[in-house]
Each structure stands twice: as structure tokens, then as C-alpha cells.
BAZALO-639139 format. One line per 5 residues: number of its first residue (from 1); their letters; for each residue x, y, z of N, C-alpha, C. Coordinates in steps of 0.2 Angstrom, whole numbers, plus 5000, padded with zeros to 4 digits. Example, Ala and Ser with C-alpha at 12.3 -4.5 7.8 and 13.67 -1.06 7.14 Angstrom:
# BAZALO-639139
1	as	5066/4972/5039/5062/4978/5039/5066/4984/5039 ~ 5064/4989/5035/5068/4995/5036/5064/5000/5039
//
This chain:
# BAZALO-639139
1	xxxxx	5548/4274/5287/5545/4269/5282/5549/4268/5276 ~ 5550/4273/5273/5554/4273/5266/5561/4270/5267 ~ 5564/4271/5273/5571/4269/5274/5570/4261/5275 ~ 5565/4259/5278/5564/4251/5280/5563/4248/5273 ~ 5559/4251/5269/5558/4248/5262/5564/4247/5258
6	xxxxx	5568/4253/5258/5574/4253/5254/5579/4248/5256 ~ 5580/4247/5263/5584/4242/5265/5582/4235/5264 ~ 5575/4234/5264/5573/4227/5262/5574/4225/5255 ~ 5573/4230/5250/5574/4229/5243/5581/4228/5241 ~ 5585/4232/5245/5592/4232/5244/5595/4225/5245
11	xxxxx	5592/4222/5250/5595/4215/5252/5592/4210/5247 ~ 5588/4212/5242/5585/4207/5238/5580/4202/5240 ~ 5577/4203/5246/5572/4199/5249/5566/4198/5245 ~ 5564/4192/5244/5558/4191/5240/5552/4194/5243 ~ 5548/4198/5240/5542/4201/5243/5536/4198/5239
16	xxxxx	5531/4196/5243/5525/4193/5240/5521/4199/5237 ~ 5517/4197/5231/5513/4202/5228/5508/4206/5233 ~ 5506/4202/5238/5501/4206/5243/5505/4211/5247 ~ 5511/4209/5249/5516/4214/5253/5518/4219/5248 ~ 5519/4218/5242/5522/4223/5237/5516/4228/5236
21	xxxxx	5510/4226/5235/5504/4230/5234/5503/4235/5241 ~ 5504/4232/5246/5504/4236/5253/5509/4241/5253 ~ 5515/4239/5251/5521/4244/5251/5520/4249/5246 ~ 5517/4248/5240/5516/4253/5235/5511/4258/5237 ~ 5506/4255/5241/5500/4259/5243/5503/4264/5249
26	xxxxx	5507/4262/5253/5510/4266/5258/5515/4271/5255 ~ 5519/4269/5250/5523/4274/5247/5519/4279/5243 ~ 5514/4277/5240/5509/4282/5237/5507/4287/5242 ~ 5505/4285/5248/5502/4289/5253/5507/4294/5255 ~ 5513/4291/5256/5519/4295/5259/5521/4300/5253
31	xxxxx	5522/4298/5247/5524/4302/5242/5519/4308/5241 ~ 5513/4307/5241/5508/4312/5240/5508/4318/5246 ~ 5510/4316/5252/5511/4320/5257/5517/4324/5257 ~ 5522/4322/5254/5529/4325/5254/5529/4331/5250 ~ 5531/4337/5253/5531/4343/5249/5538/4344/5245
36	xxxxx	5543/4340/5248/5550/4340/5245/5550/4336/5239 ~ 5551/4339/5233/5551/4335/5227/5557/4330/5227 ~ 5562/4331/5230/5568/4326/5230/5566/4320/5233 ~ 5562/4320/5239/5560/4315/5243/5554/4311/5239 ~ 5550/4315/5235/5545/4312/5231/5548/4308/5226
41	xxxxx	5554/4310/5223/5557/4307/5218/5560/4300/5220 ~ 5563/4301/5226/5566/4295/5230/5560/4289/5230 ~ 5554/4291/5233/5549/4286/5233/5547/4283/5226 ~ 5547/4287/5221/5546/4285/5214/5551/4280/5212 ~ 5557/4281/5214/5563/4277/5212/5562/4270/5216
46	xxxxx	5560/4270/5222/5559/4264/5226/5554/4260/5223 ~ 5548/4263/5221/5543/4260/5218/5545/4256/5212 ~ 5548/4260/5207/5550/4257/5201/5556/4251/5202 ~ 5559/4252/5207/5565/4247/5209/5562/4240/5211 ~ 5556/4240/5215/5554/4234/5218/5550/4230/5212
//
């Protein structure tokens, strides 16, 4: 999931507010489950980048 989101944002594709909210929600859910601090940090960077 996170890799897909990263590739989409890297290409600069416009994301609708509804889609962005959905992605943010998914990233939050993934981030809270990750025990690895480095991966949680990556999720945070993806969220601030979009």
C-alpha cells in the first residue's frame, strides 16, 4: 500500500480531496500498526508530502 502511494505522489498525479482523505486514513492505520520506527517515519513523510 505504502509503495503504491509513494509512486503515485512521485509522479505528481492530482489526487482529489476525497481520495487524499482515504489515503491518509489508510496511512494512519498502517503507521499505527508498524513497530518499526523507520517505517512509521516513512509513512509520516508520505503524509506530509501529499
